[in-house]
C-alpha positions as a Markdown table, in Angstrom:
| # | Residue | x | y | z |
|---|---|---|---|---|
| 1 | Ile | -11.5 | -14.3 | -3.3 |
| 2 | Gly | -14.2 | -12.1 | -4.8 |
| 3 | Gln | -15.9 | -10.6 | -7.4 |
| 4 | Gly | -17.5 | -7.2 | -7.6 |
| 5 | Ser | -19.5 | -5.0 | -9.4 |
| 6 | Tyr | -15.9 | -3.3 | -9.7 |
| 7 | Gly | -13.9 | -5.4 | -10.7 |
| 8 | Val | -11.9 | -9.1 | -9.1 |
| 9 | Leu | -10.0 | -9.4 | -5.9 |
| 10 | Phe | -7.3 | -12.3 | -5.7 |
| 11 | Gln | -5.3 | -13.7 | -2.0 |
| 12 | Gly | -1.5 | -13.9 | -3.0 |
| 13 | Thr | 1.3 | -14.0 | -1.2 |
| 14 | Tyr | 4.2 | -11.2 | -1.1 |
| 15 | Asn | 7.6 | -11.2 | 0.7 |
| 16 | Gly | 6.1 | -13.7 | 2.7 |
| 17 | Leu | 2.6 | -11.2 | 3.3 |
| 18 | Glu | -0.9 | -12.0 | 2.6 |
| 19 | Val | -2.3 | -9.9 | 0.1 |
| 20 | Ala | -5.0 | -8.5 | -1.8 |
| 21 | Val | -4.8 | -8.0 | -5.9 |
| 22 | Glu | -8.0 | -5.9 | -6.8 |
| 23 | Glu | -8.1 | -6.2 | -10.9 |
| 24 | Pro | -11.1 | -4.4 | -12.4 |
| 25 | Asn | -13.6 | -6.3 | -14.7 |
| 26 | Asp | -12.3 | -3.9 | -17.4 |
| 27 | Tyr | -9.3 | -3.1 | -17.8 |
| 28 | Gln | -10.7 | -1.5 | -21.6 |
| 29 | Gly | -13.6 | 0.3 | -20.2 |
| 30 | Leu | -11.5 | 1.7 | -17.2 |
| 31 | His | -8.5 | 3.4 | -19.3 |
| 32 | Asp | -11.5 | 4.6 | -22.1 |
| 33 | Asn | -13.7 | 6.0 | -19.7 |
| 34 | Pro | -11.8 | 9.5 | -18.1 |
| 35 | Asp | -14.5 | 9.3 | -15.0 |
| 36 | Lys | -14.0 | 5.8 | -14.4 |
| 37 | Lys | -10.0 | 6.4 | -14.8 |
| 38 | Thr | -10.4 | 9.3 | -12.4 |
| 39 | Val | -11.9 | 7.6 | -9.6 |
| 40 | Tyr | -9.6 | 4.8 | -9.8 |
| 41 | Leu | -6.9 | 6.8 | -9.7 |
| 42 | Lys | -8.3 | 9.2 | -7.2 |
| 43 | Glu | -8.6 | 6.3 | -4.8 |
| 44 | Val | -5.1 | 5.1 | -5.3 |
| 45 | Arg | -3.8 | 8.6 | -4.4 |
| 46 | Met | -6.1 | 8.5 | -1.3 |
| 47 | Leu | -4.2 | 5.2 | -0.2 |
| 48 | Val | -0.6 | 6.5 | -1.1 |
| 49 | Arg | -0.7 | 9.7 | 1.5 |
| 50 | Thr | -2.6 | 7.5 | 4.2 |
| 51 | His | -1.1 | 6.7 | 7.1 |
| 52 | His | -2.9 | 4.9 | 10.1 |
| 53 | Pro | -3.3 | 1.5 | 11.5 |
| 54 | Asn | -7.1 | 1.7 | 11.7 |
| 55 | Val | -6.9 | 2.6 | 7.3 |
| 56 | Cys | -6.4 | 0.0 | 5.1 |
| 57 | Lys | -2.5 | -0.3 | 3.6 |
| 58 | Leu | -2.0 | 0.3 | 0.1 |
| 59 | Leu | 1.4 | -1.8 | -1.1 |
| 60 | Gly | 1.6 | -1.4 | -4.3 |
| 61 | Cys | 0.1 | 0.0 | -7.9 |
| 62 | Ile | 0.5 | -1.3 | -11.4 |
| 63 | Leu | -0.8 | 1.7 | -13.9 |
| 64 | Leu | -0.3 | 0.5 | -17.3 |
| 65 | Asp | -2.1 | 2.1 | -20.4 |
| 66 | Lys | -0.1 | 3.5 | -22.4 |
| 67 | Gly | 0.1 | 1.8 | -25.7 |
| 68 | Gly | -1.0 | -2.4 | -26.3 |
| 69 | Asp | -3.4 | -3.2 | -23.6 |
| 70 | Pro | -3.8 | -1.3 | -20.2 |
| 71 | Phe | -3.4 | -3.2 | -17.2 |
| 72 | Tyr | -4.2 | -1.9 | -13.5 |
| 73 | Ala | -3.7 | -3.7 | -10.3 |
| 74 | Arg | -3.7 | -2.3 | -6.5 |
| 75 | Val | -1.7 | -4.8 | -4.3 |
| 76 | Thr | -2.7 | -4.2 | -0.6 |
| 77 | Glu | -2.8 | -6.8 | 2.8 |
| 78 | Phe | -4.8 | -9.2 | 3.1 |
| 79 | His | -7.6 | -9.2 | 5.8 |
| 80 | His | -10.9 | -10.6 | 6.3 |
| 81 | Thr | -14.4 | -8.2 | 6.4 |
| 82 | Leu | -15.4 | -7.1 | 9.4 |
| 83 | Ser | -18.4 | -9.2 | 8.9 |
| 84 | His | -16.2 | -12.3 | 8.0 |
| 85 | His | -14.8 | -12.1 | 11.5 |
| 86 | Leu | -17.4 | -11.1 | 13.4 |
| 87 | Ser | -18.8 | -14.7 | 12.2 |
| 88 | Thr | -16.1 | -16.4 | 13.8 |
| 89 | Leu | -16.6 | -14.9 | 17.3 |
| 90 | Pro | -18.6 | -16.9 | 20.1 |
| 91 | Arg | -22.2 | -15.1 | 20.7 |
| 92 | Ser | -21.9 | -15.3 | 24.4 |
| 93 | Gly | -19.5 | -12.2 | 25.6 |
| 94 | Ser | -16.6 | -13.0 | 27.8 |
| 95 | Glu | -14.5 | -9.9 | 29.2 |
| 96 | Lys | -11.4 | -10.9 | 27.2 |
| 97 | Leu | -14.4 | -10.9 | 24.1 |
| 98 | Asp | -15.9 | -7.7 | 25.0 |
| 99 | Gln | -12.2 | -6.0 | 25.5 |
| 100 | His | -12.0 | -7.4 | 21.7 |
| 101 | Arg | -14.7 | -6.3 | 20.8 |
| 102 | Phe | -14.5 | -2.7 | 22.4 |
| 103 | Ile | -10.9 | -2.4 | 20.7 |
| 104 | Ile | -12.8 | -3.2 | 17.0 |
| 105 | Val | -14.9 | -0.1 | 18.2 |
| 106 | Ala | -12.7 | 2.3 | 19.3 |
| 107 | Gly | -9.7 | 1.9 | 16.3 |
| 108 | Leu | -12.6 | 2.2 | 13.8 |
| 109 | Ala | -13.5 | 6.0 | 15.8 |
| 110 | Glu | -9.9 | 6.7 | 15.3 |
| 111 | Gly | -9.6 | 5.7 | 12.0 |
| 112 | Leu | -12.5 | 7.7 | 10.7 |
| 113 | Ala | -11.5 | 10.8 | 12.6 |
| 114 | Tyr | -7.9 | 10.3 | 10.9 |
| 115 | Leu | -10.1 | 10.2 | 7.6 |
| 116 | His | -12.2 | 13.1 | 8.2 |
| 117 | Trp | -9.3 | 15.2 | 9.7 |
| 118 | Arg | -7.7 | 14.2 | 6.0 |
| 119 | Gln | -10.7 | 15.5 | 4.2 |
| 120 | Val | -11.6 | 12.3 | 3.3 |
| 121 | Val | -15.4 | 11.5 | 3.3 |
| 122 | His | -16.0 | 7.3 | 2.9 |
| 123 | Arg | -19.4 | 7.6 | 2.3 |
| 124 | Asp | -20.2 | 4.4 | 1.9 |
| 125 | Ile | -19.5 | 2.3 | 5.2 |
| 126 | His | -20.0 | -1.1 | 6.4 |
| 127 | Pro | -19.1 | -4.4 | 7.9 |
| 128 | His | -18.0 | -5.5 | 4.4 |
| 129 | Lys | -15.6 | -2.2 | 3.6 |
| 130 | Ile | -13.6 | -2.8 | 6.7 |
| 131 | Ser | -11.4 | -5.6 | 7.8 |
| 132 | Val | -9.6 | -6.9 | 10.0 |
| 133 | Thr | -5.9 | -7.9 | 10.7 |
| 134 | Pro | -4.5 | -10.6 | 12.4 |
| 135 | Ser | -3.7 | -8.3 | 15.4 |
| 136 | Gly | -7.9 | -7.3 | 15.7 |
| 137 | Ala | -7.2 | -4.2 | 14.5 |
| 138 | Ala | -10.3 | -3.0 | 12.4 |
| 139 | Gln | -9.1 | -1.3 | 9.3 |
| 140 | Phe | -11.2 | 1.4 | 6.8 |
| 141 | Ala | -11.2 | -0.2 | 3.1 |
| 142 | Asp | -12.6 | 0.6 | -0.1 |
| 143 | Phe | -12.4 | 3.7 | -0.7 |
| 144 | Arg | -14.1 | 4.0 | -4.3 |
| 145 | Leu | -17.1 | 5.9 | -3.2 |
| 146 | Ser | -14.9 | 8.3 | -0.7 |
| 147 | Gln | -14.8 | 11.7 | -2.0 |
| 148 | Glu | -12.1 | 14.9 | -0.6 |
| 149 | Ala | -14.6 | 17.0 | 1.4 |
| 150 | Asp | -13.8 | 20.3 | -0.9 |
| 151 | Ala | -15.3 | 18.4 | -4.1 |
| 152 | Leu | -17.9 | 16.9 | -1.5 |
| 153 | Ala | -19.1 | 20.4 | -0.9 |
| 154 | Met | -19.3 | 21.5 | -4.5 |
| 155 | Ser | -21.3 | 18.6 | -5.5 |
| 156 | Thr | -24.5 | 18.6 | -6.3 |
| 157 | Gly | -25.2 | 15.4 | -4.1 |
| 158 | Ala | -28.0 | 13.8 | -6.2 |
| 159 | Thr | -25.8 | 11.1 | -7.2 |
| 160 | Gln | -27.4 | 7.7 | -6.1 |
| 161 | Leu | -24.6 | 5.3 | -4.1 |
| 162 | Ala | -25.2 | 1.8 | -4.8 |
| 163 | Thr | -24.6 | 0.7 | -1.3 |
| 164 | Met | -26.4 | -1.7 | 1.3 |
| 165 | Gln | -29.1 | 0.5 | 3.2 |
| 166 | Gln | -29.1 | -1.4 | 6.2 |
| 167 | Trp | -25.5 | 1.3 | 7.1 |
| 168 | Thr | -26.9 | 4.4 | 5.5 |
| 169 | Ala | -27.6 | 7.0 | 6.6 |
| 170 | Pro | -31.0 | 8.6 | 5.5 |
| 171 | Glu | -29.9 | 11.8 | 3.6 |
| 172 | Lys | -28.0 | 9.4 | 1.2 |
| 173 | Leu | -31.4 | 7.4 | 1.2 |
| 174 | Arg | -32.6 | 10.5 | 0.2 |
| 175 | Gly | -30.2 | 11.4 | -2.4 |
| 176 | Glu | -28.7 | 14.0 | -0.1 |
| 177 | Gln | -25.4 | 15.5 | 0.0 |
| 178 | Leu | -23.0 | 13.7 | 1.9 |
| 179 | Thr | -20.7 | 14.5 | 4.6 |
| 180 | Ala | -18.8 | 13.3 | 7.4 |
| 181 | Glu | -21.5 | 12.8 | 9.8 |
| 182 | Ser | -23.0 | 10.7 | 7.4 |
| 183 | Asp | -20.2 | 8.6 | 7.4 |
| 184 | Val | -20.3 | 8.7 | 11.7 |
| 185 | Tyr | -23.8 | 7.4 | 11.3 |
| 186 | Ala | -23.1 | 4.4 | 9.2 |
| 187 | Leu | -20.2 | 4.2 | 11.9 |
| 188 | Gly | -23.1 | 4.3 | 14.5 |
| 189 | Leu | -25.2 | 1.3 | 13.0 |
| 190 | Val | -21.1 | -0.8 | 13.0 |
| 191 | Met | -20.4 | -0.3 | 15.9 |
| 192 | Ser | -24.3 | -1.4 | 17.2 |
| 193 | Asn | -23.3 | -4.5 | 15.3 |
| 194 | Val | -20.0 | -4.9 | 17.0 |
| 195 | Leu | -21.3 | -4.7 | 20.0 |
């Protein structure tokens, strides 16, 4: 269903549930590069301990990297992106549609508050990194660029991240350190797009 710079995303069914299965583009490269493996495992560990209706739920993970060919895959619930969801909504508003949009932005605010409470800074919030469940709940997804707040405070801030500039806080564009406030700025841009 998708191809990104990191991997391939497949849609499937597991125990009657629609799921997304993500496989890295380069298993061997992930296996051989400790930094890439650390980022991958960090996201898995973060998702394992994150339980909130507005954060993507990790259903399972396969990590085989001892002997033979390495294999890595993550399984999450499958939902369309916020971008896709918004493209299916009528432009003209009704009270019910306005309420639906409000529920989306309120859920995103709650989800981001939860992530920040857990000391997780997402660092890459935009409509393609947010999914919408069939019931209309918005969920943060794709935490590849996220960092624990403590690690973020110790970083130099000089790392340039490949993200969509339209949704980017000014400090990110200047190559400065990203903070929870950077997430809030990006979420404000997303919210204005939803409303």
